[in-house]
C-alpha positions in Angstrom: 87.5 90.9 79.3 84.4 93.0 79.6 85.5 95.5 82.2 88.3 96.7 84.1 89.6 94.3 86.9 91.6 95.4 90.0 93.5 92.9 92.0 92.7 93.3 95.7 92.5 95.0 99.0 94.8 94.6 102.0 94.2 95.1 105.8 96.2 94.8 108.9 95.8 95.2 112.7 98.3 95.7 115.4 97.2 96.4 119.0 96.9 95.4 122.6 93.1 94.5 122.7 93.1 90.8 122.9 90.4 89.0 121.0 89.2 91.6 118.5 91.9 91.4 115.8 89.9 88.9 113.7 86.7 90.9 114.1 88.4 94.1 113.1 89.8 92.5 110.0 86.4 91.2 109.1 84.8 94.5 109.1 87.8 96.0 107.4 87.7 93.4 104.5 83.9 94.0 104.3 84.7 97.8 103.7 87.2 96.7 101.0 85.0 94.2 99.3 84.7 96.3 96.2 88.4 95.7 95.5 87.9 91.8 95.0 85.2 89.4 95.3 86.8 86.1 94.2 88.5 85.1 97.6 89.4 86.5 100.9 91.6 85.4 103.9 92.5 86.3 107.4 95.5 85.3 109.4 95.5 86.1 113.2 98.5 86.4 115.5 98.0 85.2 119.2 101.3 85.7 120.9 103.3 84.5 118.0 101.0 81.6 117.0 99.4 82.1 113.6 95.7 80.9 112.9 94.6 81.3 109.4 91.5 80.8 107.0 91.1 81.6 103.4 88.6 80.5 100.7 86.9 81.4 97.5 83.8 83.7 98.0 82.7 87.0 99.6 83.7 88.0 103.1 80.3 87.5 104.6 80.0 83.9 103.0 83.6 82.8 104.0 83.6 84.1 107.5 80.8 83.0 109.7 80.7 83.9 113.3 82.0 80.4 114.1 84.8 80.6 111.7 85.9 84.0 113.2 85.8 82.5 116.7 88.1 79.6 115.6 90.7 82.1 114.5 91.3 82.9 118.2 92.0 85.9 120.4 94.9 87.5 118.7 96.0 91.0 118.9 97.4 91.3 115.4 96.2 90.1 112.0 96.5 90.4 108.2 93.6 90.3 105.8 93.0 90.2 102.1 90.2 90.3 99.4 91.2 89.2 96.0 90.4 89.5 92.3 93.4 87.7 90.7 95.0 89.5 87.7 97.7 86.8 87.7 97.1 83.1 88.8 93.9 81.0 88.8 90.8 81.5 90.9 91.3 78.8 93.4 91.8 78.5 97.1 95.5 77.9 96.8 95.9 81.5 95.3 93.7 83.1 98.0 95.7 85.3 100.5 97.3 86.1 102.8 100.2 83.7 102.4 101.7 82.1 105.4 105.4 81.0 105.4 107.0 79.0 108.2 110.8 79.4 108.2 113.8 78.8 110.5 113.4 82.1 112.1 109.7 82.0 112.6 106.5 82.6 110.7 105.4 85.3 108.3 101.9 86.2 106.9 101.9 88.4 103.8 99.0 90.2 101.8 99.8 91.9 98.5 98.0 94.3 96.2 99.6 94.9 92.7 101.6 93.0 90.1 105.3 92.6 89.7 107.0 93.2 86.3 109.9 90.9 87.1 107.9 87.9 88.8 108.7 85.4 86.0 112.4 86.0 86.1 112.5 85.9 90.0 110.3 82.8 90.1 112.5 81.0 87.5 115.6 81.9 89.6 114.0 80.6 92.8 112.9 77.4 91.2 116.4 76.7 89.9 117.6 77.1 93.5 115.2 74.5 94.7 112.0 76.5 95.7 108.8 74.8 95.4 105.8 77.0 94.6 102.2 76.1 95.7 100.4 79.0 93.9 100.5 80.7 90.5 100.6 84.2 91.8 103.4 86.6 92.1 102.6 87.2 95.8 104.3 83.9 96.6 107.4 85.1 94.8 107.4 88.2 97.1 107.2 86.0 100.1 110.1 83.7 98.9 112.3 86.8 98.3 111.5 88.2 101.9 112.1 84.9 103.5 115.4 84.3 101.8 116.5 87.8 103.0 115.1 87.1 106.5 117.5 84.1 106.9 120.5 86.4 106.8 118.9 89.6 108.3 118.7 90.5 112.0 115.1 91.7 111.5 112.0 91.3 109.4 112.0 95.0 108.4 115.5 94.7 107.2 114.7 91.7 105.2 111.8 93.6 103.6 114.2 96.5 102.9 116.5 94.2 101.1 113.8 92.4 99.2 112.6 95.7 97.8 115.9 95.9 95.9 114.9 92.8 94.0 111.1 93.1 93.4 110.0 95.5 90.7 106.6 96.7 89.9 103.5 97.5 91.9 103.1 96.3 95.4 101.3 97.5 98.6 102.2 94.9 101.2 101.0 94.1 104.7 103.3 91.7 106.5 103.0 90.2 109.8 105.7 88.4 111.9 105.3 87.0 115.4 106.0 90.3 117.0 105.5 93.1 114.3 103.2 94.4 111.5 104.9 95.9 108.6 103.3 98.0 105.8 105.4 98.7 102.6 104.6 100.5 99.3 106.6 100.2 96.1 108.8 103.3 95.0 106.3 104.5 92.4 103.4 104.1 94.7 101.1 102.6 92.2 98.5 101.3 94.6 97.2 103.1 97.7 98.1 102.2 101.3 97.5 104.1 104.5 97.2 103.6 108.3 95.3 104.9 111.3 94.7 104.3 115.0 91.6 103.5 117.1 90.7 105.1 120.3 92.2 102.2 122.2 95.6 102.6 120.5 95.2 99.8 117.9 96.9 100.6 114.7 95.2 99.8 111.4 96.7 99.5 107.9 94.4 99.4 104.9 94.3 99.9 101.2 91.7 102.7 101.6 90.6 105.1 104.3 87.0 103.8 103.9 88.2 100.6 105.8 89.6 102.8 108.5 86.3 104.3 109.0 84.6 101.0 109.1 86.5 100.0 112.2 86.5 103.4 114.0 90.1 104.2 113.3 91.3 107.8 112.8 93.3 108.4 109.7 96.9 109.2 110.4 98.5 109.4 107.0 99.2 107.7 103.7 102.3 105.5 103.5 104.7 107.1 101.3 105.9 105.5 97.9 109.0 103.5 98.8 108.3 103.6 102.6 108.4 100.7 105.0 106.4 101.4 108.3 107.0 99.2 111.2 104.4 98.7 114.1 105.7 96.9 117.2 105.7 97.1 121.0 107.9 100.2 120.7 105.5 102.1 118.6 105.7 103.2 115.0 108.9 103.8 113.1 109.6 104.5 109.4 112.2 103.3 107.0 112.6 105.6 104.0 115.7 104.1 102.2 113.5 103.5 99.0 111.7 106.9 99.1 112.2 109.7 96.5 114.1 107.5 94.1 111.5 108.0 91.4 108.7 110.3 90.8 105.5 109.0 92.4 103.0 107.4 89.9 99.7 106.4 91.6 97.4 104.6 89.3 95.0 107.3 88.1 92.3 104.7 87.7 92.1 104.4 91.4 90.3 107.8 91.4 88.3 107.0 88.2 86.9 103.7 89.2 88.8 101.3 91.7 88.3 103.1 95.0 85.3 103.8 97.0 83.9 107.5 96.6 84.2 108.1 100.3 87.9 107.2 100.5 90.8 109.7 100.5 93.9 108.7 98.6 97.1 110.7 98.8 95.3 113.6 100.2 92.5 113.7 97.6 88.9 112.7 98.0 87.8 110.2 95.5 84.4 111.7 95.2 85.9 115.1 94.5 88.2 113.6 91.8 85.3 112.0 90.1 83.1 115.0 90.1 86.1 117.0 88.8 86.2 114.3 85.8 82.6 115.0 85.0 83.3 118.8 84.9 86.4 118.3 82.7 84.1 116.1 80.4 81.4 118.8 80.2 84.2 121.3 79.0 85.8 119.0 76.7 82.7 117.5 75.2 79.6 119.8 75.5 76.2 118.8 74.1 72.8 120.0 74.0 70.6 117.6 76.2 67.8 117.4 78.6 69.2 115.3 81.5 72.5 113.8 82.8 72.5 110.4 84.3 75.3 108.0 85.4 75.9 104.3 85.3 75.7 103.1 88.9 77.9 103.2 90.9 81.2 104.6 89.5 79.5 106.9 87.0 77.4 108.8 89.4 79.9 111.2 90.8 81.1 112.2 87.3 77.5 112.6 86.2 77.0 115.0 89.1 80.2 117.0 88.0 79.1 117.0 84.4 75.7 118.3 85.5 77.0 121.2 87.6 79.5 122.3 84.9 77.0 122.1 82.0 73.9 123.2 83.8 71.9 120.2 82.5 69.9 118.6 85.3 71.1 115.6 87.0 68.7 112.7 87.5 68.9 109.1 88.8 68.5 107.2 85.5 69.1 103.7 86.6 68.0 101.6 89.6 70.8 99.1 90.5 70.0 95.6 91.9 71.9 95.8 95.2 72.3 92.1 95.5 74.4 91.8 92.3 78.1 92.2 92.7 80.3 94.3 90.3 79.7 92.7 86.8 83.2 92.5 85.9 84.2 90.4 89.0 82.6 87.4 87.6 85.2 85.5 85.9 84.3 84.4 82.5 82.4 86.4 79.7 79.1 84.5 79.8 78.5 85.0 83.5 79.3 88.7 83.2 76.8 89.0 80.4 74.1 87.3 82.4 74.5 89.5 85.3 74.3 92.7 83.3 70.9 91.6 82.2 69.5 91.8 85.7 71.9 94.4 87.3 70.5 97.6 85.9 66.9 98.8 85.1 66.3 102.3 83.6 63.6 104.5 85.1 61.5 105.3 82.0 60.0 108.6 83.3 63.5 110.1 83.6 64.6 109.4 80.1 61.5 108.9 77.9 61.4 111.6 75.1 64.6 113.2 76.3 68.1 113.8 75.1 70.3 111.9 77.6 73.9 112.4 78.5 75.1 109.0 79.7 78.2 109.0 82.0 80.2 105.9 82.7 83.8 105.3 83.9 85.2 103.4 81.0 84.6 101.5 77.7 86.7 98.3 77.3 85.3 95.9 74.8 82.1 98.0 74.4 79.6 95.0 74.9 78.3 96.3 78.3 78.1 100.0 76.9 75.9 98.6 74.0 73.6 96.9 76.3 73.1 99.9 78.5 72.5 102.2 75.6 70.0 99.7 74.3 68.2 99.8 77.6 67.9 103.6 77.4 66.6 103.4 73.9 64.0 100.8 74.9 63.0 103.1 77.7 62.3 105.9 75.2 65.4 108.1 75.1 65.4 110.1 71.8 69.2 110.8 71.9 71.9 109.3 74.0 75.3 111.1 74.2 77.8 108.9 76.1 80.7 110.5 77.9 83.5 108.5 79.6 85.3 109.7 82.7 88.5 108.1 81.5 90.7 108.3 78.3 90.4 105.4 75.9 92.3 102.2 76.8 95.0 101.6 74.4 97.7 99.8 76.2 98.1 96.7 78.6 98.5 97.3 82.2 101.4 95.4 84.3 100.8 97.0 87.6 97.6 95.3 88.9 94.9 96.0 86.5 93.6 93.1 84.2 94.2 94.8 80.8 96.5 92.2 79.6 96.5 92.8 75.9 95.4 95.2 73.0 93.2 92.6 71.3 90.1 93.3 73.5 90.3 96.9 73.6 87.8 98.6 71.3 89.7 101.8 71.2 92.6 100.0 69.6 90.5 98.9 66.7 87.9 101.7 66.1 87.8 105.5 66.0 85.6 107.4 68.5 82.9 107.8 65.8 83.0 104.1 65.0 82.9 103.1 68.6 79.8 105.5 69.1 78.1 103.6 66.2 79.0 100.2 67.5 77.6 100.9 71.0 74.5 102.7 69.5 75.1 106.1 71.0 74.5 109.5 69.1 77.9 110.8 70.2 80.8 109.7 72.3 83.4 111.6 74.2 86.2 110.4 76.4 88.2 112.3 79.0 91.5 113.6 77.8 94.8 112.3 79.3 95.8 115.7 80.2 92.7 116.1 82.3 93.0 112.6 83.8 96.3 113.7 85.2 94.5 116.8 87.0 91.7 114.7 88.7 93.3 114.4 92.2 94.6 118.0 92.8 93.5 120.1 89.8 97.1 120.1 88.4 99.7 117.7 87.2 102.1 118.4 90.0 101.5 114.9 91.5 102.6 112.1 89.4 100.3 109.6 88.1 100.5 106.4 86.1 98.5 106.7 82.9 100.3 104.0 81.0 97.0 102.3 79.8 96.1 105.5 78.1 99.3 106.8 76.8 101.7 103.9 76.9 104.3 105.6 79.1 105.1 103.0 81.7 106.9 104.6 84.9 107.7 101.2 86.4 109.0 99.2 83.4 107.3 96.2 81.5 107.9 92.5 82.1 109.9 90.5 79.6 107.5 87.7 80.1 103.8 88.7 79.9 101.9 85.4 80.4 99.3 86.8 82.7 95.8 86.2 80.9 94.1 84.3 83.7 91.0 83.5 81.5 92.9 81.3 79.2 93.1 78.3 81.4 90.6 75.7 80.4 88.1 74.2 82.7 89.5 70.8 82.0 92.8 71.9 83.5 91.5 72.8 86.7 
C-alpha cells in the first residue's frame, strides 16, 4: 500500500432517446476514470432486454466503437469504473453485476464497502446461494433479489434491503423499466443526478460526469434516499433519511473527487484551496516558493500561497500518459511508475526554499522519492505540508487503508517522518480543519475515522479485506 485507494465510480442513464444510452455512459465513465482504473463495464437496457460488457482495463481500451455498437440501441444503462478495495482484480469482479431472477433482470453498480458483508454472505451461502465474485457488491445484489421475490416493486425491494446492508454504498440499479439510485444513511460516498436538454436523466458519482454528457445538475441524492426514475418521472423514497447524522468521507474533498466536481453543495476545488489556507495558518514557514504535487496537491498549494503570501509556481511536470500511481496493483509496479511520472522544473526550485504540498502520506516511500527529486534539482530547503491529517486507522467504507501496519504515522512522530522522507520540516492538516473544508464550519457531518478512529457507520466483525495478499499462483 503506497497510496490511498478508492473503490469506484457509478453512472446511470434513463431517457427516451433511443440508441445513445451506451454512448452517454461511455463518456460518463470516461469522466469518472479517476475513481478507478482496474476495470469497467456497461449494461444497456433495450426495452427490457439487457446487453452487457465488462472487462479489466481503462474505459477507452475496453470499449471500442465496435463494442459500444454491439451493446445496442437502449434508452437506459448502468456503468461502473472500478478499483477494488475488496475482491481480486479479475473480470469476474468487474461491475455492473447482472442478475436474472423469476421477476426479471437487474443490473447493479456499487461504490463503497459494507461492514456486514461477511455475515450476510455467510448467511446467504448457508441458504444455498452460490457466489461468482469475491466482492461485497454481489452480496447487495443477492439481498435485493431476495427481497424482490416477495415485493411488488424493485424500489420496495431496495428499501427493504437497506434495512439489512450496513456500511457505505452509493448504488445505481436498473430493472427492465426503471432506474434507481440509492445512498446509504450516512452518505459516505457521493451520488447526484441531472437532466439533459432532451429529458434524459443522468445519475453519477460526481457532477463532472454530468458535465461530460451535457446534463444540468439537479441535486445530490440525500443520505438514505432512494430516487426512482421511470415513465412517470422522478420520485423519492425517504424512509431511511434522517436516521443518523450525515458523514460524507472527507477524503472525497481532499483527494478522490475531481476538482471541477461539486459534492453536497461544495466545490472540490474550493475545499482544497481552503485546506491549503488552513495549512498556511497552522504550519507557517519562511520560504521562497510554494509548489504542489500534481494533480491533487495543486489546489491546496494555491491556497497555501494565497494565505501565506509566498509565490506559487509549477514545480513538477507530470507525464500525462501515466495513470494515478496508486491505481497499479502491486508495490513494484507503483514504484516503477513514480520514476517516470513526475519531473521537477529545476529553474523553479534551484537554490530556493520550497514548500511542497501533497494530499497525503501513507507509507512515505513516494514522498521520499519526490523530496529527493527536488533535492537533486537544487532545492536548498524542502518543507512538506500535507492537506490531510495523518492516517492512523483502517477505513471500512471504501478506501483501501486496511491495517495500521503500513501507516507511517502509526510508527513514527512527525519529526521522525520528516527525517525519513528527507524533508526539513513536515506539517499535517489538523482534524479540526479537515472537518471545515467543505463549508468553512463543522455544521455538516464528515467521516474522519481514518484520522481520529471515530467510525460513524460501525466496523466489521470480519476484516479480511487486504486484496494484495492473494498470491499470483492462486489466480
